C-alpha positions in Angstrom: 121.0 78.2 96.6 119.4 75.1 98.1 116.5 77.6 99.2 113.4 77.3 97.4 110.4 79.9 98.3 106.7 79.6 98.2 106.0 83.4 96.8 109.0 86.0 96.6 108.1 89.9 96.1 109.5 92.9 93.9 109.0 96.6 95.7 110.8 98.6 93.4 114.8 99.0 92.3 116.4 102.2 92.9 120.5 103.1 92.7 122.6 101.5 95.7 125.3 99.1 96.2 127.0 100.2 92.5 130.0 99.7 94.2 129.6 95.9 94.3 127.2 95.5 90.9 129.0 98.4 88.8 126.0 99.1 86.7 122.0 99.2 87.3 121.5 96.7 84.9 123.7 94.2 86.5 122.0 94.9 90.0 118.4 94.4 87.8 119.4 91.4 86.6 121.1 90.2 89.6 117.6 90.5 91.6 115.9 89.0 88.8 117.7 85.6 89.5 115.3 85.1 92.7 111.9 85.1 90.3 113.0 81.7 88.7 111.8 78.1 88.9 114.8 78.1 90.9 114.6 79.6 93.9 110.9 80.4 93.6 107.3 79.4 92.9 105.0 82.3 92.8 106.0 86.2 92.5 104.6 89.3 93.4 105.9 92.1 91.7 105.2 96.1 92.0 104.2 97.5 88.1 104.3 100.8 89.1 108.2 101.0 89.2 110.0 100.6 85.7 112.1 97.8 86.6 109.5 95.9 88.3 107.4 96.4 85.1 110.4 95.0 83.2 110.3 92.0 85.6 106.9 91.4 85.6 107.0 91.1 81.0 109.8 88.5 81.5 109.3 86.5 84.1 108.8 82.7 83.7 107.0 81.5 87.1 103.3 82.2 88.0 103.0 85.9 88.4 100.6 88.1 90.4 100.9 92.3 89.8 100.4 94.8 92.7 99.8 98.9 91.8 98.5 101.7 93.6 96.8 102.8 90.5 96.3 100.7 87.5 93.0 98.5 87.8 94.1 95.8 85.4 96.7 94.7 88.4 95.9 91.6 90.4 95.7 93.8 93.7 95.5 97.5 93.7 93.4 100.3 95.7 90.3 101.5 95.4 90.6 104.1 98.2 93.4 105.6 100.1 92.0 107.8 102.9 95.2 109.6 104.8 94.8 109.9 108.8 96.7 111.6 111.2 98.8 108.2 111.4 97.9 106.5 108.6 95.7 105.4 105.7 92.2 104.1 105.7 92.4 101.9 102.5 90.7 100.2 100.5 92.2 97.4 98.3 90.7 95.1 95.7 91.8 91.5 94.2 91.7 90.3 90.7 88.1 88.9 91.6 86.6 92.0 92.8 86.9 91.0 96.3 87.9 94.2 98.8 90.2 94.3 101.6 89.7 97.3 104.3 91.5 99.0 107.3 92.9 101.3 109.2 96.9 101.6 108.0 98.3 102.5 110.7 102.0 103.1 108.9 102.8 106.6 107.2 105.0 106.9 103.8 103.6 106.2 100.8 106.1 103.3 100.2 104.2 102.0 103.0 101.6 101.9 100.6 103.1 99.5 98.0 104.7 97.4 101.1 101.1 96.6 102.0 100.1 95.9 98.4 102.8 93.0 98.5 102.6 92.2 101.6 99.0 91.3 101.1 99.0 89.8 97.8 101.9 87.6 99.1 100.0 85.8 102.2 96.6 86.0 100.3 98.5 83.7 97.9 99.9 81.6 101.3 96.4 81.0 102.0 95.4 83.9 104.5 91.5 84.7 103.7 90.3 88.3 103.4 88.7 88.6 107.0 91.8 87.6 108.3 93.6 89.9 106.3 91.7 92.9 107.2 91.6 92.4 110.8 95.4 91.9 110.7 95.7 95.4 108.7 94.8 97.2 111.4 97.8 95.7 114.1 100.8 96.4 111.6 103.6 98.0 113.3 106.5 99.6 111.4 110.0 98.2 111.5 112.4 100.4 114.0 114.2 103.3 112.4 111.6 103.6 109.6 110.0 106.2 110.1 110.1 105.9 113.5 108.5 108.6 115.4 110.6 110.2 118.1 108.1 112.0 120.7 109.2 114.2 124.1 105.7 116.1 124.2 107.9 118.8 122.1 105.2 121.0 119.7 107.4 119.8 116.1 107.2 116.3 115.1 110.5 114.1 114.6 111.0 111.3 112.5 113.8 108.7 112.4 114.3 106.6 108.8 117.1 104.8 107.0 116.8 106.6 103.7 120.1 105.8 101.9 119.6 106.1 98.1 118.7 109.2 96.6 115.4 107.8 95.8 114.5 106.7 99.3 115.7 110.0 100.8 113.8 111.5 97.6 110.6 109.7 98.3 110.6 109.5 102.3 110.8 113.8 102.0 108.0 113.7 99.8 105.8 111.2 102.3 106.7 113.6 104.9 105.6 116.8 103.3 102.1 115.8 103.0 101.4 115.8 106.6 103.7 118.2 107.9 102.4 122.1 108.3 105.2 123.8 109.0 108.8 123.5 107.6 110.6 120.4 107.0 114.1 120.4 108.5 116.3 117.5 106.5 119.7 115.7 108.1 121.4 113.4 106.0 124.8 112.0 105.6 126.5 109.4 103.2 128.7 106.3 104.2 132.4 106.1 103.6 134.0 102.9 101.6 130.6 102.9 99.2 128.8 103.7 96.0 130.3 107.3 95.9 128.1 108.1 93.0 125.2 108.5 94.8 126.7 111.2 97.1 125.5 114.4 95.2 122.5 112.6 94.1 121.6 112.1 97.8 122.7 115.8 98.8 120.5 117.5 95.6 117.3 114.9 96.8 118.2 116.4 100.3 118.7 120.1 99.5 115.5 120.3 96.9 112.9 118.3 99.1 113.9 119.7 102.5 113.4 123.7 103.7 116.2 123.2 106.2 119.2 120.8 104.6 121.3 119.8 107.0 124.6 117.7 105.8 126.6 115.6 108.1 128.6 112.7 108.6 127.2 109.1 108.6 129.4 106.4 108.8 132.6 107.9 107.4 134.6 104.3 107.9 138.3 104.8 106.4 137.0 107.8 104.5 137.5 111.6 105.8 134.3 113.1 106.5 135.0 116.3 104.9 135.5 114.6 101.8 132.2 112.8 101.6 130.5 116.4 102.6 132.2 117.7 99.8 131.0 115.3 97.6 127.3 115.6 99.0 126.9 119.2 98.6 128.8 119.4 95.1 127.1 122.0 92.7 124.6 122.6 95.7 124.2 126.7 96.8 123.5 126.8 100.3 123.0 129.9 100.6 120.4 130.5 103.9 118.8 127.2 103.4 122.1 124.7 103.9 124.2 123.7 106.7 127.2 121.3 107.1 128.3 119.9 110.4 131.0 117.5 110.4 129.8 116.0 113.8 126.7 114.1 113.4 125.7 115.2 117.4 125.9 118.8 116.6 123.9 118.5 113.4 121.1 117.1 115.0 121.3 119.4 118.2 121.1 122.4 115.5 118.3 120.6 113.9 116.4 120.6 117.0 117.4 124.1 117.8 115.9 125.3 114.7 112.8 123.5 114.6 109.6 125.6 115.5 106.1 124.7 116.2 104.7 122.6 113.2 107.7 121.6 111.8 109.5 118.0 111.3 112.8 117.1 111.8 113.4 114.0 109.2 116.8 112.1 110.6 117.7 110.2 107.9 120.7 107.2 106.9 121.2 105.1 109.7 117.8 104.4 111.3 117.9 101.2 113.4 122.1 101.4 113.6 123.4 101.6 116.9 126.8 102.7 116.2 129.1 105.4 114.0 132.2 104.0 112.5 135.2 106.0 112.6 138.4 104.9 111.1 137.8 101.6 112.0 136.2 102.2 115.3 132.8 102.0 116.1 131.5 103.8 118.7 127.8 104.3 120.3 125.4 106.4 118.2 122.0 105.8 117.7 119.7 108.4 115.9 117.1 107.7 117.9 118.6 108.2 121.2 120.4 111.2 120.1 117.8 113.0 118.9 115.4 112.1 121.5 118.3 113.5 123.9 118.6 116.8 122.1 114.7 116.9 122.5 114.8 116.8 126.0 117.6 118.8 126.8 
């Protein structure tokens, strides 16, 4: 309260924080408060998302839409050409003006983020030429599809995905540029929304060629119990593996990786510690994965 924004942007809404909000409707209503005259002048909304479409329809402030494919949106992609390390893009605004560039981030969710960013800064006064020049120089946030490389023959990525939807999306994105197998590694945090554990486990199992279930931040819960909830209803067979110890899980993933494969280590992203029984010890997925590769 007291802060007012020139532009607010809505990307999507998926299951998270229901230990606090209790239902998706309550979660949506909490988010929607930002998109009112009390807090903002203008909104930019991704109408490809179902909740985004709902918000766009009920918004009472000046609202702009973005979409990957809907040419009726205020900003949309005329062209998306996959590259080794990103995408070549052409983006049209509502006036038919085109913004182009080589976007050096991977992951389809980043295509949505780019549209939101471009619309927001355009509303704030940047020219299309300024925006086009900036696209080529964009950098990813640490721990979001961050590449870990020590000259190995397989690729290795660390990502913050910690909801069922995020896990599914990031696995789908990685599939588009991986020639070999996807080795997914994931845990669920303790003392948080328990209802998303099984869906997260299902997303990991269905989207990976090798699915490795492990601990995240157990906090005050037992890691074994969290893993049981993650793997409920999953037939591990030859494709699924369970490791209580996260470092052991990472080492196993590296041991299994072959040329052309991709290890995707999810859940903690940029975090530099792991909390077990109220004690936080140093643990950075990026450091641990790099160490395992170098061994």
